[in-house]
DSSP file (Angstrom, degrees, kcal/mol; ACC not computed):
  #  RESIDUE AA STRUCTURE BP1 BP2  ACC     N-H-->O    O-->H-N    N-H-->O    O-->H-N    TCO  KAPPA ALPHA  PHI   PSI    X-CA   Y-CA   Z-CA
    1    1 A M              0   0    0      0, 0.0     2,-0.3     0, 0.0    95,-0.1   0.000 360.0 360.0 360.0 157.4    4.4   -3.6    7.5
    2    2 A Y        -     0   0    0      1,-0.0     2,-0.5     2,-0.0    95,-0.1  -0.509 360.0-175.8 -67.5 126.0    3.3   -4.3   11.0
    3    3 A N        -     0   0    0     -2,-0.3     2,-0.1    95,-0.0    95,-0.1  -0.939  18.6-137.4-131.1 111.4   -0.4   -4.7   11.1
    4    4 A E        -     0   0    0     -2,-0.5     2,-0.8     1,-0.1    94,-0.0  -0.383  21.1-118.3 -67.4 138.0   -2.1   -5.1   14.5
    5    5 A N        -     0   0    0      1,-0.1    -1,-0.1    -2,-0.1    -2,-0.0  -0.697  30.9-173.4 -75.9 113.4   -4.8   -7.7   14.7
    6    6 A R        +     0   0    0     -2,-0.8     2,-0.3    36,-0.1    -1,-0.1   0.397  50.3  97.7 -93.7   3.3   -7.8   -5.5   15.7
    7    7 A F        +     0   0    0     31,-0.1     2,-0.3    33,-0.0    27,-0.1  -0.726  49.1 176.1 -93.6 140.3  -10.3   -8.3   16.3
    8    8 A H        -     0   0    0     -2,-0.3    29,-0.1    26,-0.2    30,-0.1  -0.963  36.6-125.5-143.5 163.0  -10.9   -9.5   19.8
    9    9 A T        -     0   0    0     -2,-0.3    25,-0.2     1,-0.0    24,-0.1   0.658  38.9-126.1 -85.8 -16.4  -13.2  -12.0   21.6
   10   10 A G     >  +     0   0    0     23,-0.1     4,-1.7    24,-0.1     3,-0.1   0.702  60.3 142.4  81.8  18.2  -14.8   -9.7   24.1
   11   11 A K  H  >  +     0   0    0      1,-0.2     4,-2.2     2,-0.2     5,-0.2   0.862  67.3  58.2 -62.7 -35.2  -13.8  -11.9   27.1
   12   12 A M  H  > S+     0   0    0      1,-0.2     4,-2.0     2,-0.2    -1,-0.2   0.928 107.0  47.4 -60.0 -44.2  -13.1   -8.9   29.3
   13   13 A N  H  > S+     0   0    0      1,-0.2     4,-2.6     2,-0.2    96,-0.3   0.882 108.8  54.4 -66.3 -36.2  -16.6   -7.6   28.8
   14   14 A R  H  X S+     0   0    0     -4,-1.7     4,-2.2     1,-0.2    -1,-0.2   0.911 108.5  49.1 -64.4 -40.9  -18.1  -11.0   29.6
   15   15 A G  H  X S+     0   0    0     -4,-2.2     4,-2.5     2,-0.2    -1,-0.2   0.901 110.8  50.5 -62.9 -41.1  -16.2  -11.1   32.9
   16   16 A W  H  X S+     0   0    0     -4,-2.0     4,-1.6     2,-0.2    -2,-0.2   0.922 109.6  50.1 -63.4 -45.3  -17.4   -7.6   33.8
   17   17 A G  H  < S+     0   0    0     -4,-2.6    -1,-0.2     1,-0.2    -2,-0.2   0.905 112.6  47.7 -59.8 -41.6  -21.0   -8.5   33.0
   18   18 A G  H >X S+     0   0    0     -4,-2.2     3,-1.8     1,-0.2     4,-1.1   0.899 108.1  54.5 -66.1 -41.3  -20.7  -11.6   35.2
   19   19 A R  H 3< S+     0   0    0     -4,-2.5    -1,-0.2     1,-0.3    -2,-0.2   0.816 104.3  55.7 -62.6 -31.1  -19.1   -9.6   38.0
   20   20 A F  T 3< S-     0   0    0     -4,-1.6    -1,-0.3     2,-0.2    -2,-0.2   0.193 134.8 -70.0 -91.8  17.4  -22.0   -7.2   38.0
   21   21 A G  T <4 S+     0   0    0     -3,-1.8    -2,-0.2    -5,-0.1    -3,-0.1   0.914  98.5  19.5 101.6  73.5  -24.5  -10.0   38.5
   22   22 A G    >X  -     0   0    0     -4,-1.1     3,-0.7     1,-0.1     4,-0.6   0.284  54.2-130.3 114.6 128.7  -25.3  -12.5   35.8
   23   23 A H  H 3> S+     0   0    0      1,-0.2     4,-1.3     2,-0.2    -5,-0.1   0.603  93.1  85.1 -79.4 -11.7  -23.7  -13.9   32.6
   24   24 A H  H 34 S+     0   0    0      1,-0.2     4,-0.5     2,-0.2    -1,-0.2   0.808  96.1  40.5 -64.1 -27.6  -26.9  -13.4   30.7
   25   25 A H  H <> S+     0   0    0     -3,-0.7     4,-1.6    -8,-0.1     3,-0.5   0.848 104.2  68.0 -83.6 -35.4  -26.0   -9.7   30.0
   26   26 A G  H  X S+     0   0    0     -4,-0.6     4,-2.5     1,-0.2     5,-0.2   0.857  93.9  54.9 -55.7 -44.5  -22.3  -10.3   29.3
   27   27 A G  H  X S+     0   0    0     -4,-1.3     4,-2.3     1,-0.2    -1,-0.2   0.899 106.6  50.8 -59.3 -42.9  -22.7  -12.2   26.1
   28   28 A R  H  > S+     0   0    0     -3,-0.5     4,-2.1    -4,-0.5    -1,-0.2   0.909 113.8  43.7 -63.6 -42.7  -24.7   -9.5   24.4
   29   29 A F  H  X S+     0   0    0     -4,-1.6     4,-2.6     2,-0.2    -1,-0.2   0.846 111.1  54.5 -74.5 -31.6  -22.2   -6.7   25.3
   30   30 A A  H  X S+     0   0    0     -4,-2.5     4,-2.3    -5,-0.2    -1,-0.2   0.914 109.8  48.0 -63.2 -41.2  -19.3   -8.9   24.3
   31   31 A Q  H  X S+     0   0    0     -4,-2.3     4,-2.3    -5,-0.2    -2,-0.2   0.912 110.4  51.6 -64.9 -42.4  -20.9   -9.4   20.9
   32   32 A H  H  X S+     0   0    0     -4,-2.1     4,-2.2     1,-0.2    -2,-0.2   0.923 110.6  48.6 -59.1 -45.0  -21.5   -5.6   20.6
   33   33 A A  H  X S+     0   0    0     -4,-2.6     4,-2.7     1,-0.2     5,-0.2   0.902 108.7  53.8 -62.3 -41.3  -17.8   -5.0   21.5
   34   34 A Q  H  X S+     0   0    0     -4,-2.3     4,-1.6     1,-0.2    -1,-0.2   0.911 108.9  48.5 -60.2 -43.5  -16.8   -7.6   18.9
   35   35 A E  H  X S+     0   0    0     -4,-2.3     4,-0.5     1,-0.2    -1,-0.2   0.908 111.5  50.2 -63.6 -41.4  -18.8   -5.8   16.2
   36   36 A M  H ><>S+     0   0    0     -4,-2.2     3,-1.4     1,-0.2     5,-0.9   0.922 110.0  49.0 -64.0 -43.2  -17.3   -2.4   17.1
   37   37 A F  H ><5S+     0   0    0     -4,-2.7     3,-1.4     1,-0.3    -1,-0.2   0.799 101.3  65.0 -69.2 -26.0  -13.8   -3.7   17.0
   38   38 A G  H 3<5S+     0   0    0     -4,-1.6    -1,-0.3     1,-0.3    -2,-0.2   0.701  93.8  63.3 -65.3 -18.3  -14.5   -5.2   13.6
   39   39 A K  T <<5S-     0   0    0     -3,-1.4    -1,-0.3    -4,-0.5    -2,-0.2   0.164 130.4 -84.3 -95.5  18.6  -15.0   -1.7   12.3
   40   40 A G  T < 5S+     0   0    0     -3,-1.4     2,-0.2     1,-0.3    -3,-0.2   0.504  79.6 143.3  98.5   3.4  -11.4   -0.6   13.0
   41   41 A F      < -     0   0    0     -5,-0.9    -1,-0.3   -35,-0.1    63,-0.2  -0.515  48.2-123.0 -71.4 145.8  -11.5    0.4   16.6
   42   42 A R        -     0   0    0     61,-2.1     2,-0.5    -2,-0.2    63,-0.5  -0.517  22.8-104.8 -88.7 161.7   -8.4   -0.4   18.5
   43   43 A R        -     0   0    0     -2,-0.2    63,-0.1    61,-0.1    -1,-0.1  -0.731  33.9-169.9 -86.9 125.5   -8.2   -2.6   21.6
   44   44 A V        -     0   0    0     -2,-0.5    17,-0.1    61,-0.1     2,-0.1  -0.971  19.3-129.8-119.3 120.4   -7.7   -0.6   24.9
   45   45 A P        -     0   0    0      0, 0.0    15,-2.4     0, 0.0     2,-0.4  -0.363  24.1-167.3 -72.9 147.6   -6.9   -2.6   28.0
   46   46 A A  E     -A   59   0A   0     13,-0.2     2,-0.4    -2,-0.1    13,-0.2  -0.993  13.1-157.2-134.5 140.7   -8.9   -2.0   31.2
   47   47 A N  E     -A   58   0A   0     11,-2.6    11,-3.3    -2,-0.4     2,-0.5  -0.924  13.7-151.1-108.7 142.3   -8.4   -3.0   34.8
   48   48 A I  E     -A   57   0A   0     -2,-0.4     2,-0.4     9,-0.2     9,-0.2  -0.962  11.2-169.1-119.4 122.0  -11.5   -3.1   37.1
   49   49 A E  E     -A   56   0A   0      7,-3.2     7,-3.1    -2,-0.5     2,-0.5  -0.830   6.1-154.8-108.4 143.9  -11.0   -2.4   40.8
   50   50 A E  E     +A   55   0A   0     -2,-0.4     5,-0.2     5,-0.2     2,-0.2  -0.979  15.8 172.3-122.4 126.7  -13.7   -3.0   43.5
   51   51 A T        -     0   0    0      3,-3.3     5,-0.0    -2,-0.5     0, 0.0  -0.623  50.8 -94.2-114.7-179.8  -13.7   -1.2   46.8
   52   52 A D  S    S+     0   0    0     -2,-0.2     3,-0.1     1,-0.2    -1,-0.0   0.848 124.4  31.8 -62.8 -33.3  -16.4   -1.1   49.5
   53   53 A E  S    S+     0   0    0      1,-0.1    81,-3.1    80,-0.1     2,-0.3   0.723 124.2   3.6 -98.9 -24.2  -18.0    2.0   48.0
   54   54 A S  E     - B   0 133A   0     79,-0.3    -3,-3.3    60,-0.1     2,-0.4  -0.949  56.0-114.9-155.5 168.4  -17.4    1.8   44.2
   55   55 A Y  E     -AB  50 132A   0     77,-2.5    77,-3.5    -2,-0.3     2,-0.5  -0.916  32.2-158.9-105.1 140.9  -16.1    0.0   41.1
   56   56 A I  E     -AB  49 131A   0     -7,-3.1    -7,-3.2    -2,-0.4     2,-0.6  -0.979   4.8-156.2-127.5 122.6  -13.2    1.8   39.4
   57   57 A I  E     -AB  48 130A   0     73,-2.7    73,-2.6    -2,-0.5     2,-0.7  -0.857   4.7-163.8 -95.7 125.1  -12.3    1.2   35.8
   58   58 A H  E     -AB  47 129A   0    -11,-3.3   -11,-2.6    -2,-0.6     2,-0.6  -0.938   8.2-167.6-107.2 109.9   -8.7    2.0   34.9
   59   59 A L  E     -AB  46 128A   0     69,-3.0    69,-2.6    -2,-0.7     2,-0.9  -0.881  13.7-143.0-103.6 119.8   -8.4    2.3   31.1
   60   60 A F  E     + B   0 127A   0    -15,-2.4    67,-0.2    -2,-0.6    66,-0.1  -0.712  45.2 137.5 -86.9 106.3   -4.8    2.4   29.8
   61   61 A A        -     0   0    0     65,-2.2     3,-0.4    -2,-0.9    65,-0.1  -0.613  31.2-167.1-151.0  81.7   -4.8    4.8   26.9
   62   62 A P        +     0   0    0      0, 0.0    -2,-0.0     0, 0.0    66,-0.0  -0.216  62.9  28.0 -72.4 162.5   -1.7    7.1   26.8
   63   63 A A  S    S+     0   0    0      1,-0.2     2,-0.3    38,-0.0    38,-0.0   0.839  81.2 149.4  61.4  41.4   -1.3   10.2   24.7
   64   64 A L        -     0   0    0     -3,-0.4     2,-0.7    20,-0.0    -1,-0.2  -0.716  52.8-120.8-100.9 155.1   -4.9   11.2   24.3
   65   65 A V    >   -     0   0    0     -2,-0.3     3,-2.2     1,-0.1     4,-0.3  -0.867  23.7-144.9 -89.9 115.5   -6.5   14.6   23.9
   66   66 A K  G >  S+     0   0    0     -2,-0.7     3,-1.5     1,-0.3    -1,-0.1   0.817  95.3  60.4 -53.6 -35.8   -8.8   14.8   26.9
   67   67 A E  G 3  S+     0   0    0      1,-0.3    -1,-0.3    -3,-0.1    -2,-0.0   0.707  99.0  57.8 -68.1 -19.4  -11.4   16.8   25.0
   68   68 A D  G <  S+     0   0    0     -3,-2.2    15,-1.7    14,-0.0     2,-0.3   0.420  86.5  99.1 -91.7   1.3  -11.8   14.0   22.5
   69   69 A L  E <   -D   82   0B   0     -3,-1.5     2,-0.4    -4,-0.3    13,-0.2  -0.681  54.1-166.9 -87.8 141.0  -12.8   11.4   25.2
   70   70 A K  E     -D   81   0B   0     11,-3.0    11,-2.8    -2,-0.3     2,-0.5  -0.996  10.4-174.5-130.6 131.1  -16.5   10.6   25.9
   71   71 A V  E     +D   80   0B   0     -2,-0.4     2,-0.4     9,-0.2     9,-0.2  -0.983  19.9 169.2-122.9 117.8  -17.9    8.8   28.9
   72   72 A V  E     -D   79   0B   0      7,-2.7     7,-3.3    -2,-0.5     2,-0.5  -0.970  23.9-157.4-133.3 141.1  -21.6    8.1   28.5
   73   73 A T  E     +D   78   0B   0     -2,-0.4     2,-0.3     5,-0.2     5,-0.2  -0.983  24.8 155.6-117.0 133.0  -24.2    6.0   30.4
   74   74 A K  E >   -D   77   0B   0      3,-2.2     3,-1.2    -2,-0.5    -2,-0.1  -0.959  66.5  -1.1-153.7 135.6  -27.4    5.0   28.7
   75   75 A D  T 3  S-     0   0    0     -2,-0.3     3,-0.1     1,-0.3    -1,-0.0   0.872 129.3 -56.6  51.9  41.8  -29.8    2.0   29.3
   76   76 A D  T 3  S+     0   0    0      1,-0.2    34,-2.6    34,-0.1    35,-0.7   0.771 113.7 116.9  63.0  28.5  -27.6    0.8   32.2
   77   77 A V  E <   -DE  74 109B   0     -3,-1.2    -3,-2.2    32,-0.2     2,-0.5  -0.996  55.7-147.2-126.2 131.5  -24.5    0.6   29.9
   78   78 A L  E     -DE  73 108B   0     30,-2.9    30,-2.8    -2,-0.4     2,-0.5  -0.864  17.3-169.0 -95.1 125.9  -21.3    2.6   30.4
   79   79 A T  E     -DE  72 107B   0     -7,-3.3    -7,-2.7    -2,-0.5     2,-0.5  -0.971   7.4-169.8-119.5 127.0  -19.6    3.5   27.1
   80   80 A I  E     +DE  71 106B   0     26,-3.0    26,-2.7    -2,-0.5     2,-0.3  -0.966  18.7 169.2-112.7 123.6  -16.1    5.0   26.9
   81   81 A S  E     -DE  70 105B   0    -11,-2.8   -11,-3.0    -2,-0.5     2,-0.4  -0.943  22.2-161.2-136.7 158.7  -15.1    6.2   23.5
   82   82 A Y  E     +DE  69 104B   0     22,-2.4    22,-1.5    -2,-0.3   -13,-0.2  -0.984   8.2 176.9-140.6 125.6  -12.3    8.3   21.9
   83   83 A T        -     0   0    0    -15,-1.7    19,-0.1    -2,-0.4     2,-0.1  -0.870  19.0-152.0-130.4  99.0  -12.4    9.9   18.5
   84   84 A P    >   -     0   0    0      0, 0.0     3,-0.5     0, 0.0    19,-0.1  -0.387  10.2-139.3 -71.3 149.0   -9.3   12.0   17.7
   85   85 A K  T 3  S+     0   0    0      1,-0.2     3,-0.2     2,-0.1     0, 0.0   0.886  96.2  31.5 -76.3 -39.2   -9.8   14.9   15.3
   86   86 A E  T 3> S+     0   0    0      1,-0.2     4,-1.3     2,-0.1    -1,-0.2  -0.215  75.5 129.2-116.5  45.5   -6.6   14.5   13.2
   87   87 A D  H <>  +     0   0    0     -3,-0.5     4,-1.3     1,-0.2    -1,-0.2   0.897  67.7  54.8 -65.7 -42.3   -6.0   10.7   13.3
   88   88 A A  H  > S+     0   0    0     -3,-0.2     4,-0.6     1,-0.2     3,-0.3   0.926 111.2  40.2 -63.8 -49.6   -5.6   10.2    9.5
   89   89 A E  H >4 S+     0   0    0      1,-0.2     3,-0.6     2,-0.2     4,-0.3   0.827 110.8  57.7 -74.2 -28.3   -2.8   12.7    8.8
   90   90 A S  H >< S+     0   0    0     -4,-1.3     3,-1.1     1,-0.2     4,-0.3   0.813  98.4  62.0 -70.3 -27.3   -0.8   11.9   12.0
   91   91 A A  H >< S+     0   0    0     -4,-1.3     3,-1.0    -3,-0.3    -1,-0.2   0.796  94.6  62.4 -66.0 -28.0   -0.6    8.2   11.0
   92   92 A E  T << S+     0   0    0     -4,-0.6    -1,-0.2    -3,-0.6    -2,-0.2   0.645  88.1  71.1 -74.7 -14.3    1.3    9.1    7.8
   93   93 A K  T <  S+     0   0    0     -3,-1.1     2,-0.4    -4,-0.3    -1,-0.2   0.674  86.2  79.6 -75.0 -17.0    4.3   10.6    9.8
   94   94 A F    <   -     0   0    0     -3,-1.0     3,-0.1    -4,-0.3     0, 0.0  -0.746  52.9-168.6-101.7 137.4    5.5    7.2   11.0
   95   95 A S  S    S+     0   0    0     -2,-0.4     2,-0.3     1,-0.3    -1,-0.1   0.697  91.6  20.8 -87.7 -22.1    7.5    4.6    9.1
   96   96 A R  S    S-     0   0    0    -95,-0.1     2,-0.4     0, 0.0    -1,-0.3  -0.990  71.1-172.8-141.3 137.5    6.8    2.1   11.8
   97   97 A R        +     0   0    0     -2,-0.3     3,-0.1    -3,-0.1    -6,-0.0  -0.941  17.8 161.8-137.5 115.0    3.9    2.2   14.3
   98   98 A E  S    S+     0   0    0     -2,-0.4     2,-0.3     1,-0.2    -1,-0.1   0.586  73.7  34.6-106.8 -16.3    3.5   -0.2   17.2
   99   99 A Y        -     0   0    0      2,-0.0     2,-0.3     0, 0.0    -1,-0.2  -0.965  68.9-162.5-134.3 157.9    1.1    1.9   19.3
  100  100 A S        -     0   0    0     -2,-0.3    -3,-0.0    -3,-0.1    -9,-0.0  -0.950  24.5-155.3-136.1 151.5   -1.7    4.2   18.3
  101  101 A N        +     0   0    0     -2,-0.3     3,-0.1   -14,-0.1   -40,-0.0  -0.157  58.8 130.2-114.9  38.9   -3.7    6.9   19.8
  102  102 A G        -     0   0    0      1,-0.2    -2,-0.1   -19,-0.1   -61,-0.0  -0.033  64.6 -52.0 -80.4-173.3   -6.6    6.3   17.4
  103  103 A A        +     0   0    0    -19,-0.1   -61,-2.1   -63,-0.1     2,-0.3  -0.218  58.5 166.1 -64.6 146.0  -10.3    5.8   18.0
  104  104 A F  E     -E   82   0B   0    -22,-1.5   -22,-2.4   -63,-0.2     2,-0.3  -0.977  17.9-162.8-151.5 163.7  -11.6    3.2   20.4
  105  105 A E  E     -E   81   0B   0    -63,-0.5     2,-0.4    -2,-0.3   -24,-0.2  -0.967   4.5-175.9-149.5 135.5  -14.8    2.3   22.2
  106  106 A R  E     -E   80   0B   0    -26,-2.7   -26,-3.0    -2,-0.3     2,-0.4  -0.996   7.6-162.2-129.6 138.4  -15.5    0.1   25.3
  107  107 A A  E     -E   79   0B   0     -2,-0.4     2,-0.4   -28,-0.2   -28,-0.2  -0.970   4.0-169.9-122.7 137.4  -18.9   -0.8   26.6
  108  108 A F  E     -E   78   0B   0    -30,-2.8   -30,-2.9    -2,-0.4     2,-0.4  -0.991  20.7-132.2-128.8 127.7  -19.6   -2.1   30.2
  109  109 A A  E     -E   77   0B   0     -2,-0.4   -32,-0.2   -96,-0.3   -89,-0.1  -0.649  15.2-168.5 -76.5 128.5  -22.9   -3.6   31.4
  110  110 A L    >   -     0   0    0    -34,-2.6     3,-2.3    -2,-0.4    -1,-0.1   0.705  11.8-158.3 -92.5 -22.9  -23.7   -2.0   34.8
  111  111 A N  T 3   -     0   0    0    -35,-0.7   -34,-0.1     1,-0.3    -2,-0.1   0.802  65.1 -63.5  49.8  37.6  -26.6   -4.4   35.6
  112  112 A G  T 3  S+     0   0    0    -36,-0.2    -1,-0.3     1,-0.1    26,-0.1   0.589 112.7 113.2  71.0   9.7  -28.2   -2.0   38.1
  113  113 A K    <   +     0   0    0     -3,-2.3    22,-2.5   -93,-0.1     2,-0.3   0.494  62.9  67.5 -92.0  -3.3  -25.2   -2.2   40.4
  114  114 A V  B    S-F  134   0C   0     20,-0.3     2,-1.3    -4,-0.1    20,-0.2  -0.906  77.0-127.2-126.4 144.3  -24.1    1.5   40.0
  115  115 A L    >   -     0   0    0     18,-2.8     3,-2.1    -2,-0.3     4,-0.2  -0.729  31.9-167.9 -84.4  90.5  -25.5    4.9   40.9
  116  116 A S  G >  S+     0   0    0     -2,-1.3     3,-1.4     1,-0.3    -1,-0.2   0.799  78.2  60.3 -55.0 -36.5  -25.3    6.3   37.3
  117  117 A E  G 3  S+     0   0    0      1,-0.3    -1,-0.3    -3,-0.1    -2,-0.0   0.668 104.7  51.0 -70.4 -13.5  -25.9    9.9   38.2
  118  118 A N  G <  S+     0   0    0     -3,-2.1    -1,-0.3    15,-0.1    -2,-0.2   0.249  77.1 128.5-106.8  12.7  -22.8    9.9   40.5
  119  119 A I    <   -     0   0    0     -3,-1.4     2,-0.3    -4,-0.2    13,-0.2  -0.451  36.9-170.7 -68.9 138.6  -20.2    8.5   38.0
  120  120 A S  E     -C  131   0A   0     11,-2.0    11,-2.8    -2,-0.1     2,-0.3  -0.950   6.9-161.4-130.3 154.1  -17.0   10.6   37.7
  121  121 A A  E     -C  130   0A   0     -2,-0.3     2,-0.3     9,-0.2     9,-0.2  -0.992   7.4-179.5-137.8 143.2  -14.1   10.4   35.3
  122  122 A K  E     -C  129   0A   0      7,-2.0     7,-3.3    -2,-0.3     2,-0.6  -0.994  12.6-155.3-143.3 133.5  -10.5   11.7   35.4
  123  123 A Y  E     +C  128   0A   0     -2,-0.3     2,-0.3     5,-0.2     5,-0.2  -0.944  32.1 142.8-112.5 119.2   -7.7   11.4   32.8
  124  124 A A  E >   +C  127   0A   0      3,-2.1     3,-1.9    -2,-0.6    -2,-0.1  -0.984  60.8   4.9-154.2 143.4   -4.2   11.7   34.0
  125  125 A D  T 3  S-     0   0    0     -2,-0.3     3,-0.1     1,-0.3    -1,-0.1   0.821 128.1 -55.6  53.5  37.2   -0.8   10.1   33.3
  126  126 A G  T 3  S+     0   0    0      1,-0.2   -65,-2.2   -65,-0.1     2,-0.5   0.553 116.6 106.2  79.2   6.7   -2.2    8.1   30.4
  127  127 A I  E <   -BC  60 124A   0     -3,-1.9    -3,-2.1   -67,-0.2     2,-0.6  -0.976  57.9-150.2-125.9 126.9   -4.9    6.4   32.4
  128  128 A L  E     -BC  59 123A   0    -69,-2.6   -69,-3.0    -2,-0.5     2,-0.6  -0.841  17.2-162.3 -90.4 122.0   -8.6    7.2   32.3
  129  129 A K  E     -BC  58 122A   0     -7,-3.3    -7,-2.0    -2,-0.6     2,-0.6  -0.922   6.7-172.6-111.4 113.9  -10.1    6.5   35.7
  130  130 A V  E     -BC  57 121A   0    -73,-2.6   -73,-2.7    -2,-0.6     2,-0.6  -0.930   9.0-156.1-109.3 119.1  -13.9    6.1   35.8
  131  131 A T  E     -BC  56 120A   0    -11,-2.8   -11,-2.0    -2,-0.6   -75,-0.2  -0.846   6.7-169.5-100.3 123.4  -15.3    5.8   39.3
  132  132 A L  E     -B   55   0A   0    -77,-3.5   -77,-2.5    -2,-0.6   -13,-0.1  -0.894  16.9-141.2-115.1  99.9  -18.7    4.1   39.6
  133  133 A P  E     -B   54   0A   0      0, 0.0   -18,-2.8     0, 0.0   -79,-0.3  -0.359  26.3-113.5 -62.7 136.4  -20.3    4.5   43.0
  134  134 A K  B     -F  114   0C   0    -81,-3.1   -20,-0.3   -20,-0.2   -21,-0.1  -0.389  17.0-123.8 -70.7 144.9  -22.1    1.3   44.1
  135  135 A N    >>  -     0   0    0    -22,-2.5     3,-1.4     1,-0.1     4,-1.2  -0.825  18.6-151.5 -85.0 112.4  -25.9    1.2   44.5
  136  136 A P  T 34 S+     0   0    0      0, 0.0    -1,-0.1     0, 0.0    -2,-0.0   0.760  91.2  60.7 -61.2 -24.2  -26.3    0.0   48.1
  137  137 A E  T 34 S+     0   0    0      1,-0.2   -24,-0.1     3,-0.1     3,-0.1   0.779 114.7  32.0 -73.7 -25.3  -29.7   -1.6   47.3
  138  138 A T  T <4 S+     0   0    0     -3,-1.4     2,-0.8   -26,-0.1    -1,-0.2   0.475 104.4  77.7-111.9  -3.9  -28.2   -4.0   44.7
  139  139 A N     <  -     0   0    0     -4,-1.2    -1,-0.1   -26,-0.0  -119,-0.0  -0.871  61.0-170.3-109.2 101.0  -24.7   -4.6   46.2
  140  140 A I        -     0   0    0     -2,-0.8     3,-0.1    -3,-0.1    -3,-0.1  -0.799  26.3-120.0 -91.9 123.6  -25.0   -7.0   49.1
  141  141 A P        -     0   0    0      0, 0.0    -1,-0.0     0, 0.0     2,-0.0  -0.223  32.8 -97.0 -62.4 151.1  -21.7   -7.3   51.0
  142  142 A A        -     0   0    0      1,-0.0     2,-0.5     0, 0.0     0, 0.0  -0.362  36.6-145.3 -64.8 146.6  -19.9  -10.6   51.2
  143  143 A K        -     0   0    0     -3,-0.1     2,-0.3    -2,-0.0    -1,-0.0  -0.970  10.7-128.3-120.2 127.3  -20.6  -12.6   54.4
  144  144 A D        -     0   0    0     -2,-0.5     2,-0.5     1,-0.0     0, 0.0  -0.539  21.3-160.7 -73.3 132.7  -18.0  -14.7   56.0
  145  145 A I        -     0   0    0     -2,-0.3     2,-0.1     0, 0.0    -1,-0.0  -0.968  21.6-118.9-117.2 127.2  -19.2  -18.3   56.8
  146  146 A A        -     0   0    0     -2,-0.5     2,-0.6     1,-0.1     0, 0.0  -0.396  19.2-139.9 -65.8 134.6  -17.2  -20.3   59.3
  147  147 A V              0   0    0      1,-0.1    -1,-0.1    -2,-0.1     0, 0.0  -0.876 360.0 360.0 -95.9 118.3  -15.7  -23.5   57.9
  148  148 A N              0   0    0     -2,-0.6    -1,-0.1     0, 0.0    -2,-0.0   0.441 360.0 360.0 -93.4 360.0  -16.1  -26.3   60.5
């Protein structure tokens, strides 16, 4: 039977940690993610968009029950998790299964770059969109330097 490889290297998390100011945090969270995925969590892809005012995480996870989604910030880490209530019995209905709407967890290091109390999340059309407003004190805008 088809068996998805559930182990991953955590490279996405390392990039996120670096983007938010410093690779020293990224490794630890990548390792944390690796341990979590080793326990049967599935891999859920994420795109990270940056605007002038905020960072936006687009998490691709179709066919979820919105009430079973959790978005939590603690100790400057954003954790997105999903724990479906009837995962075990629904898996038995399929003779072949190439996608799953089973449990997952993703953790992102915020590194002081986000106003945690103003984070918002919305789930629509199979995409969870988490908006993280930038902390103006720790986000210095890019400055153009003339090339002579």
